[in-house]
N, C-alpha and C positions, 0 to 999 in steps of 0.2 A: 504494500500500500504506500502511495506517495504521500509524504507528510505535507500538510497544508502550509505550515510556516514554522521556521526556526529562526528567530530574529536575534537572539542573544549572542550567538557565535556562528560565524559562517564556517562551512566545511573547508579544510585546508585545500588550497589550490595554488598552482604556480602563477605568480603575478609579476608583471614587468612594469617598468616606468617608475615615476616618482610616487610617493605615498599619496599625493593629492589626486592622482589618477588611478589608484589601485582598485577602486570599486565605485560604482555609480553614485552612491550617496554622498561621497566626499565633495566633489565640485558642485553638484546640483543643490545640495542642502545649503552650502555656504552662499552660492550665488542667489538662490531664491530668497534667503534671509536678507541679504544686502538689498536686493531688488524690492522686497517688501517694505524695507525701511525707507527707501528712496522714492518709490513710485508715487506715493501720495503727495509729497512735496512737488514732484514733477508735474503731477496732475494739476496742482494749484498754480504752478507756473504757466501751464497751458491755458488754464481758465483765465489767468490775468493777461494773456497775450504776449508774454515775454519770450515765448519760444517760437514766435512767428507763425507760419502756416504749415504745420506738419501734416503728414498723410492722414493719420488718425488723430483726432483731437477730442477734448472734452470727455463726455460720458462714454462715447464709443471706445476711445482709447482706454479709459479706466476699466470698463468691463472686459475688453479684449485682453488687456495685460494681466488682470486678476486671474483670468482663466487660462489663457494660452502662454502667459509668461510665468507668473508665480506658481499657481496650482499645478500646471503641467510639468514644470521643472521638478517639483517635489515628487509628483507621481512617478515620473520617469526614474528619478534617483532611487526611489523606494523599490520599484519593480525590477530594475537592474540588479539591485542588491538581494531582494527576496527571491527573484528568479534564479539567481545562482544557487541559492539554498534549495529551492524547490526541485531543481533539476540536477544539481551537482555538475553542471556544465558552465563553461565560461560565458560571462556577459561582457560587454565592452569595457576595456581597460586601456590604459596607455594612449597611444595615438588615436585609435578609433573613438575612444571616449572623449579625447580632446577635440576631435573633429565635431562631435555632436555638441559639445559645450560651445564651440565657436559658432556653430549654426544657430544655437539658441541665442547667443549674444548678438549675432548679426540681426536676427529677427527683432530683438528688443530695440536696437538702434534704428533700423530701417523704418519702423512705424513712426519715428519722430522726424522723418525726412519727407520731402515731397515725392519720393520714388515709390509710388504705390505698387507697381507691378513687382519690383524687387522685394518689397515688404511682404506681399502676398505669397510669392514663391518661397521665401524663407520660412514664413509662419506655417505654411502647409507642409513644407518639406520636413520640418523637425518632428512632428508626431508620426509622419510616415516612416522616417528613418528610425525612430525609436521603436515603432511597431515591428519593423523588419529585424532590428537587432534583438528584440525580445522573442520574436517568432523562431529564430534559429535555434537557441537552446531548448525551447519547448518542443520543437520538432525532433531534435536529436534525442531527447529524453522521452519522447512520446507522452509528454505531460499534457494530455488532453483536458484535464480538469481546469487548467488555467489558460486555455486558448482564448477564452472570451476577453481576457485583458488586451490581447492583440486587437480583437475586434473593436473594443472600446476606444483604443488609441486611433484606429482608423476612423471611427465615428467623429472623434474630435478633429481629426484632419479634415473630414468632410464639412463639419460645422465651420471650421476656420475658412475653408475654401468658399463656402456660401457667403460668409460675412464679407470677405474681401471682394468677391464678385459683385455684391450689392454696393459696396463702397466705391468700386471702380465704375459702376454704372452698367455692368454687363447684365445683372439681374435686377428685377424691379422690387424684390421682396425687401422688407424693412430689416435692418441689421439686428433688431431685438429678437427676431425669430431665431436666427442662428445662435445668438447668445443664450436664449432660453433652452435650446436643445443641448448646447454645451454644458449649461448649468445642470441639466438633468443627467448627463453622462457623468460629470464630476460627482454629483450626489450619489449615483449608483456605485461608482468606484469606492467612495468613502464608506458607503453602507456595507459593501462586501468586505472591504478590509477591516472595518470596525467590527463586524460580526465575527471575523476570524480571530482578531488579536485582543479585543477588549476583554471578553470573558476569560481568555487564556491568561492574559497579563494580570487580571484581577485575582484569579485563583492562585497564580504563582506568587504574586506579590503580597497578597493578604490572606494568610492561612485561615481556612474556615469561611471564606467569603460566600461560597456556594453559588457563584455566578453560573447560570445555565443557559443553554441554547435549546429551544424546542423546535423541532423540524417544521411543525405546522406554522408556528409564528414566523420562522425564517422565510418560508415559502410565501406567505401572505405579504410580509413586509417588503421583501425584495420584488415580488411580482407586482405589487401595487406601484412601485417606482417605475417598473418597465411600462406599465399601462399609462402612467402619468407622462412618461416620455413620449409615448406614441400619441397621446392626446395633444401634447404641446406641438409635436412635429406636424400633426394633421390640422392644427388650429381648430380643434373641436369647440363647440359652444361652451360658454362659461359655466353653466350648471354641471356639465360633465366633468370639467376640470375641478370644480369645487368639490364634487362628490368624491372623485378619486383622491384628491389631495387630502380631504378630511379623513377618508378611510385609511389612507397611508399613514397619516399622522397618528391615528389611534394604534395602528399596528406597530409603529416604531416606538411609540410611548410604552407599549407593553413589552416590546423587545428590550428596551433600555431598563425597565424595572426588573426584568428577570436577571439582569447582570448585577443586581444588588449594589447600586452606587453608594448608598448610605453607609456602607461598611468600609469605604476606602479613604476616609478622612485623614488617616495618618500615613498615607502613601501618595505623595504628590505625583510621582510618575504614573500612577493609576488614576487618581481622581481627576487629573487634568483631561484625560480621555473621556471619562464619564461626563464631566461638565460640558465638554465640547459636543459630545453626541446628543446631549439633551436639546441642543439647538435644532436637531433634525426634525423631531416632532413639532417644535415651535415654528420652524420654517414652513412645514406643511400646513399647520393650522393657520398661519398668517396668509398663506397662499389661498386657502379656502375662503378666509374672511375677505381678502382682497378681491376675489372673484365676485363677491356680493357687493363690493364697493364700501365695505365697512372700514377698511384701513388702506393706506397707500401700498401699492405693490412693492415699492422699494424696501419696505420693512421686512417682508418675507425674503427678498433677495439678500439683504444684508444679514438677516439671521442665518442664512446658509453660508454666505461668503466670509463674513467676519466671525460669526459665532462658531459654526460647525467646521468650515474649512480652516480658518485661522487657528482655532483651538486644537483640532486634531493634528494639524501640521506642526505646531509648536511642541505638542506633546510627543509626537512620533519622531521628529528630527532630533530631539534630545535623547530619548530612550534608545533609538536604533543607533545613533552615533556613539553613545556610550557602549552599548553592547558590542558593536562591530569594531571598536578600537581597544577592547580589552579593559574597559573601565567598569567600576562597580555600578550596578543598576540602582543608584540612589541619587535623587535630586539634591543639589545644594541650594543655597539661598539665592544665587543668581538665576538659576533655572526657575525657582518658584516665583521670582520677580517677573521673569518673562511670561510665565503662565498667567499671573494675576493681571499684568498689563494688557495682554491680548483678551482675556476674559472681560476686563473692564471696558475695553474698546467695543466689544460686542454689546455689552449691557447698555452702554451710553448711546451707541449708534441706533439701537433698536428701541430700547426702553424709554429714553427721553422723548423722542418724537411721538411715540405711541401715547404717552401720558400727557405731554405738553407740546403739541405741534408747533407752537410759536417759537419754541427753542430749537428748531431744527438746525439752524446754522451753527450756533454754539456747540450743539451735540456733534455735528460733523467734524468740526475743528478739534474738539477734545478727543473724539474717537481716533482721529488721524494721528494725533500726537501720541496717544497711548499705544496704538498699533505700531508706529514707527519705533517707539522706545522699546517695545517688547522684542521685535525682530532685530533691531539694531544691537541690543544687548546680546542676543544670541550670536550674531555675527562676530562681535568682538570676543566674546567668551569662547566660541567654538572654532575660531580660525586655528589656534594652536592644536586643537584636537583633530580637526579634519585634515590638516596639512602635514601631520607627522605620522610615522609608522605606529602600528599597534603597540601597546605597552607590553603585551605578552610575546612579541616577536613573531606572531603568526601572520600569514599573508592576509590582505584584505583592507 
């Protein structure tokens, strides 16, 4: 039987090149954290007009880069690292990994220029290249259970292509349609990964926690997200979207409760993941409410992107970086500060406008500062960790 996930220690394998390019998590975690810390100030510069006339600007750039820049970099870094463990086959390291990093960096720069076609090519090419690099070890190992991750990367490439084609005037669809589909894909990836690792980490890190996964709940929770994605892609009527989102929210709330989050208070590496995943049912509930016109749609979007994506990312990139560099699986005060900053960013960005809509702008600014502080601190703290060999001398 092929193991689902072994994150604490990678299997020994021959690695070449510098430590920074020894495994996918190293460059992508660091660059994603730096980009997360800088992207919101860059967006503010765009909004003020100080960056001139870039290809993607304002809200479109902000949404695009959150998904295809920040989130996708972390997903690729995680999948290259976990994929090595799942298959015991090599994933990109050394020069091939450096080439993928260079492609990701080029995509981030090009969207800030007037060169729309070049930006489109780079942003579609990156998830396509990552899918191919991940498919190779899965195929060699006949790891069919995880083939769908390749398909999800291809879907993200398709969503990026549609967004850029609309931006270039080739298609007449609105960019938000492609963004919505990409958000659904990212949500599904997070739900699958969260379901695999959060109960396992809970039981490993909190003796007697009793986190459990029930097959029926898993099927309903994940299946509802697939239906929601289809409803969004087909632009089905709002009552359908509201019903599916509401049902999915209930299923994911039950799923989260079965993981016993209230027993994790003394384990920061664990409670950060539970706190982040709690935003998934909140996001789905707000989506249902927004379909009825009760709340702004942006609140549901930011519950997902800042709360669930941001929280799960900061939790996973600390834990997996520690495990894969031979360090103890215990958070220090700097990591807890990162967790609290990102969690506060989500609470402020969603909670304040929900309760006091007139305070939207102060909430956005405060949330941006907290977000940048959390990921900036991670980048500073983890550069020495990610750029140096493992403490135990093992490869990876």
